C-alpha positions in Angstrom: 81.7 116.0 105.9 84.1 113.1 107.0 84.2 112.1 110.5 87.4 113.4 112.3 88.2 111.7 115.5 89.1 113.8 118.8 92.4 115.3 118.3 94.9 117.8 120.2 97.2 120.3 118.7 100.4 120.8 120.6 104.0 122.1 120.0 106.7 119.8 118.6 110.0 121.6 119.3 110.1 125.3 118.4 109.5 124.8 114.7 106.6 122.1 114.4 103.2 121.5 115.4 101.7 117.9 116.3 98.0 117.0 115.4 97.5 114.0 117.9 94.7 111.5 117.5 96.1 109.6 120.6 98.9 106.9 121.2 97.0 104.1 119.4 97.7 101.8 116.5 94.3 101.9 114.6 93.8 101.5 110.7 90.8 104.0 110.7 92.8 106.7 112.6 95.8 106.0 110.3 93.3 106.5 107.5 92.5 109.8 108.8 96.0 110.8 109.2 96.9 110.0 105.6 93.8 111.8 104.3 94.9 115.0 106.2 98.5 114.4 105.1 97.4 114.4 101.5 95.0 117.5 102.0 97.7 119.7 103.6 100.3 118.7 100.9 97.9 119.7 98.3 96.8 123.0 99.9 99.9 123.9 102.1 99.5 126.3 105.0 101.5 129.6 104.6 105.1 129.1 106.1 104.8 125.4 106.3 108.2 123.4 105.3 107.1 119.9 105.5 104.3 117.6 106.7 105.0 114.1 108.2 102.4 111.4 108.8 102.8 109.0 111.8 100.6 106.0 113.2 98.2 108.6 114.8 99.6 112.0 114.3 100.6 114.7 111.9 103.6 116.7 112.3 103.6 120.0 110.4 107.0 121.8 110.3 107.2 125.6 109.6 109.8 128.3 109.1 109.8 130.5 112.2 111.7 133.2 110.9 109.4 133.8 107.9 106.3 133.7 109.9 107.5 136.1 112.6 106.8 138.9 110.2 103.3 137.7 109.6 102.1 137.5 113.3 100.2 140.1 115.4 102.0 141.8 118.5 101.8 139.3 121.4 100.9 136.2 119.3 103.3 133.3 119.0 104.3 131.6 115.8 102.9 128.4 117.1 99.5 130.1 118.0 99.3 131.3 114.3 100.1 128.0 112.9 97.7 126.4 115.5 94.9 128.9 114.1 95.7 127.9 110.5 95.7 124.2 111.0 92.5 124.4 113.1 90.6 126.1 110.3 91.8 123.5 107.8 90.9 120.6 110.0 87.2 121.9 109.9 87.0 121.7 106.1 86.0 118.8 104.3 88.5 116.3 103.2 88.5 113.2 101.1 88.7 109.9 103.0 91.6 107.7 102.2 89.0 104.8 101.6 87.9 106.9 98.5 91.6 107.4 97.1 93.5 105.0 95.0 95.8 103.0 97.0 99.1 101.8 95.7 99.6 97.9 95.8 103.4 96.7 96.0 104.2 92.9 96.0 107.7 92.2 97.6 109.6 89.1 96.9 111.4 87.4 100.1 113.6 84.5 100.2 112.9 82.7 103.4 115.8 80.2 103.3 117.8 79.7 106.3 120.7 81.8 105.5 118.3 84.8 105.1 116.0 83.8 108.1 118.2 84.2 111.2 115.1 84.0 113.5 112.7 81.8 111.7 113.7 78.6 113.3 113.7 80.3 116.7 110.3 81.7 116.1 109.1 78.4 115.1 110.0 76.7 118.4 108.8 79.7 120.2 105.4 80.0 118.5 105.0 76.0 118.2 104.2 76.2 114.5 106.2 75.0 111.6 108.5 77.4 109.5 106.4 76.8 106.4 103.4 77.9 108.4 104.9 81.2 109.4 105.9 81.7 105.9 102.5 81.0 104.6 100.8 83.3 107.1 103.2 86.0 106.6 102.7 85.7 102.6 98.9 85.3 102.8 98.2 88.8 104.3 98.0 92.2 102.6 99.7 94.8 104.9 98.8 98.4 105.4 102.0 101.0 105.6 101.2 102.9 108.7 104.2 105.1 108.5 107.9 105.4 107.4 110.5 106.0 109.9 113.7 104.9 111.8 115.6 104.7 108.6 115.0 106.0 105.1 112.3 103.9 103.5 111.7 101.8 106.5 107.9 101.1 106.4 105.9 100.1 109.4 103.4 97.6 108.2 100.5 95.8 110.0 99.1 93.8 111.1 100.5 90.4 111.1 98.2 87.2 111.7 98.1 86.9 115.6 99.4 83.3 115.3 103.0 84.8 114.3 102.9 87.8 116.5 106.2 87.9 118.6 108.3 90.3 120.7 111.2 92.1 119.5 114.7 91.0 120.6 115.7 92.4 124.0 119.2 93.6 122.5 119.5 94.9 119.0 121.9 93.1 116.6 123.3 94.0 113.1 120.9 93.4 110.4 121.6 93.1 106.8 119.9 95.5 104.0 116.7 93.8 102.8 115.9 91.8 105.9 112.4 91.2 106.6 111.3 91.1 110.2 108.4 90.9 112.6 108.0 92.7 116.0 104.6 92.5 117.7 101.8 93.1 115.3 104.1 94.9 112.7 106.2 93.7 110.0 108.8 95.6 107.9 112.0 95.6 105.7 115.2 97.0 106.8 116.4 99.3 103.7 119.9 99.5 105.0 122.5 97.7 106.9 121.6 98.6 110.7 121.3 97.6 114.2 117.8 96.1 114.8 115.7 94.3 117.1 113.0 92.9 114.8 112.8 89.0 114.4 114.3 88.2 110.9 112.4 85.7 108.8 113.8 86.5 105.3 115.2 88.9 102.9 114.2 90.7 99.8 116.6 91.3 96.8 114.8 94.7 95.9 116.1 98.0 97.0 113.6 99.6 99.4 115.6 103.0 99.3 117.6 104.4 96.6 118.8 108.1 97.1 119.4 108.5 93.6 115.8 107.9 92.3 113.3 110.6 91.9 111.1 108.6 94.3 113.8 107.3 96.6 111.5 105.0 98.7 110.0 101.8 97.1 106.7 102.4 99.3 104.8 105.2 100.8 102.6 105.6 103.8 99.2 104.3 103.0 100.4 101.8 100.4 99.1 98.0 100.5 102.0 95.5 100.6 101.9 91.7 100.0 105.1 89.6 100.3 105.6 86.5 98.2 108.1 83.6 98.5 111.1 83.0 96.2 113.9 80.7 95.9 117.7 81.5 96.5 118.2 81.4 92.9 115.4 83.8 92.1 116.7 85.9 94.9 120.2 86.2 93.1 118.7 86.9 89.8 116.6 89.6 91.1 119.4 91.0 93.1 121.8 91.1 90.0 119.1 93.2 88.2 118.8 95.7 90.9 122.5 96.2 91.7 
C-alpha cells in the first residue's frame, strides 16, 4: 500500500470536489497527486466528467443533474461523490515513481532579442548571462501542473542561483517565451500578458489545438532545455509553422 499524505476533501463550487494535500510545492506530494490522477482516469467514479491535477491537489468534476437521481433522500451530490472518492483513496495505487515518465527536450534561443530580461537578471543576481543559461539548461525539470494558458507547464525547480521574483506588473509576452519566476520555469504557449522574467524563446509549439494531443508536455513529464543559435531557431520555426 503506497503512503498517502494527510488530505482534506472539500467542495469546489457546486459541481466539483477538491482532494487537497496542503498549500505546498513538494515533489513527493505532486507525485502522489499524479498517481491518483492516473488511477482515477483509469477507473472513473460514476458521474465524474473530468479530473484535473494541481501542485498539491486534485479537482474532480461531476455531473450534478445526472447524479441527483442516484443519491438517497437527504444526501447531497457532494456527499455522494465524497464517499465514492474516499473509498477510492483507500485503495492501493501505483506510485508515480514506478510508472514510465516522458522526457521532453525543448530547444531555446537565449540571444538578446528573445531574452528580454536576461541582462537585467544577470545584474540583479550578479552572475553572467552565460552562467544563467548554463544553469537553466543543466537541470531536468518536473512538470508539476498545467494551467494559466492551454499548454502552460509549471516546471521546477530551478537552481537557487537563478531564482528571481516575477515582475511587479505584467507585460505582453511572445509565444514561446521561456521565463523564470521564483523556483519555477515555464514556456508561454501563446501571446499573453505575463510577469515571469524572460530569458529566451523556443521555436516549437507548446500548444496546437488541431493535434490529437494538443499540449507538447503533460503533468508529470520531465523537461530539459538546450541552447540553440538564432539560425537554428529560424530553421526549427519554419518546420513547425
